[in-house]
C-alpha positions in Angstrom: -5.7 -19.1 -20.3 -8.3 -18.2 -17.8 -11.6 -16.7 -18.8 -11.7 -13.0 -19.0 -11.9 -10.9 -15.9 -15.1 -8.8 -15.8 -15.2 -5.2 -14.4 -18.5 -3.4 -14.3 -18.7 0.4 -14.9 -21.4 3.0 -15.5 -20.8 6.2 -17.4 -21.3 9.2 -15.2 -21.5 12.9 -16.1 -17.9 13.5 -15.2 -16.9 10.8 -17.8 -18.5 12.6 -20.7 -17.9 15.5 -23.1 -20.5 18.2 -24.0 -22.5 15.7 -26.2 -22.8 13.2 -23.3 -20.4 10.8 -25.0 -17.7 9.1 -22.9 -14.5 11.1 -23.3 -11.9 9.1 -25.2 -9.3 9.6 -22.4 -11.6 8.0 -19.8 -11.3 4.7 -21.6 -7.6 4.6 -20.5 -8.5 5.4 -16.9 -11.3 2.8 -16.7 -9.1 0.2 -18.3 -6.4 0.9 -15.6 -9.0 0.3 -12.9 -10.1 -2.9 -14.6 -6.5 -4.1 -14.9 -5.8 -3.2 -11.2 -8.9 -5.1 -10.1 -7.8 -8.1 -12.4 -4.3 -8.2 -11.0 -4.9 -7.5 -7.3 -4.2 -11.1 -6.4 -0.9 -11.3 -8.3 2.1 -11.0 -5.9 5.2 -9.4 -7.3 8.4 -10.6 -5.5 9.9 -7.9 -3.2 13.1 -7.7 -5.2 11.3 -6.9 -8.5 9.7 -3.7 -9.7 6.8 -5.3 -11.5 4.8 -4.4 -14.6 4.8 -1.2 -16.6 2.9 -0.3 -19.7 5.1 -0.3 -22.8 2.5 0.3 -25.5 -1.2 1.0 -25.7 -3.6 0.9 -28.7 -7.3 1.6 -28.7 -9.8 1.0 -31.4 -13.1 2.9 -30.8 -16.0 1.1 -32.4 -19.2 2.4 -30.9 -19.6 5.3 -28.4 -20.5 4.9 -24.8 -22.9 7.5 -23.5 -24.0 9.1 -20.3 -25.9 6.5 -18.2 -24.6 3.5 -20.1 -23.7 0.4 -18.1 -20.9 -1.7 -19.5 -18.2 -4.2 -18.7 -14.5 -4.3 -19.3 -13.3 -7.8 -20.2 -9.6 -8.2 -19.4 -7.6 -11.1 -20.6 -3.9 -11.8 -21.5 -3.7 -12.9 -25.1 0.0 -13.4 -25.4 2.5 -14.1 -22.6 6.2 -13.8 -23.5 9.3 -14.2 -21.5 9.5 -10.6 -20.2 6.2 -9.1 -21.4 2.6 -9.8 -22.2 -0.2 -8.4 -24.3 -3.4 -7.8 -22.5 -6.7 -7.3 -24.4 -9.5 -5.2 -22.8 -12.9 -5.1 -24.4 -15.5 -2.5 -23.5 -18.8 -4.3 -23.9 -22.3 -2.9 -23.6 -24.9 -5.7 -24.0 -23.8 -7.5 -27.1 -21.9 -4.5 -28.6 -18.1 -4.2 -28.4 -17.6 -0.5 -28.0 -13.8 -0.4 -27.8 -10.9 -2.8 -27.9 -7.6 -1.9 -26.1 -4.4 -3.9 -26.5 -1.7 -3.2 -24.0 1.8 -4.5 -24.0 3.1 -4.8 -20.5 6.8 -5.3 -19.7 8.1 -6.9 -16.5 11.0 -5.1 -14.8 13.4 -6.0 -12.1 14.5 -3.7 -9.4 17.2 -2.3 -11.7 14.4 -1.1 -14.0 15.5 -3.5 -16.8 13.2 -6.1 -18.4 13.4 -9.5 -16.8 11.6 -12.8 -17.1 8.1 -12.9 -15.7 8.2 -15.1 -12.6 6.6 -18.5 -13.1 4.2 -17.9 -10.1 2.8 -14.9 -11.9 2.4 -16.8 -15.2 0.6 -19.6 -13.3 -1.7 -17.1 -11.7 -2.6 -15.6 -15.2 -3.1 -18.9 -16.9 
């Protein structure tokens, strides 16, 4: 597999709750931005629908706070025939603040699971 894709982010006031801690729901939004950035060079064939999220799990380990600069490391950790698991780590310095595991299914134009095209697998590995 390729090395992890790095996405930089800074916690702004709008990302926080009243205590200045990054709101738990914002992790999902930031992760989506990081995955979009990671996958922007992947070309889905015109006759396929593409990827959708099937399952998402987050483990919060250490809070991110207003003004914190951190990175999101995105990397596929398991690629199956019609789905893959992507791990995203929220890292501030040497501290892993959260780990997200996302199962992503690949769909054809009929909205049914289908094999991930070899060109996409090659781009990811």
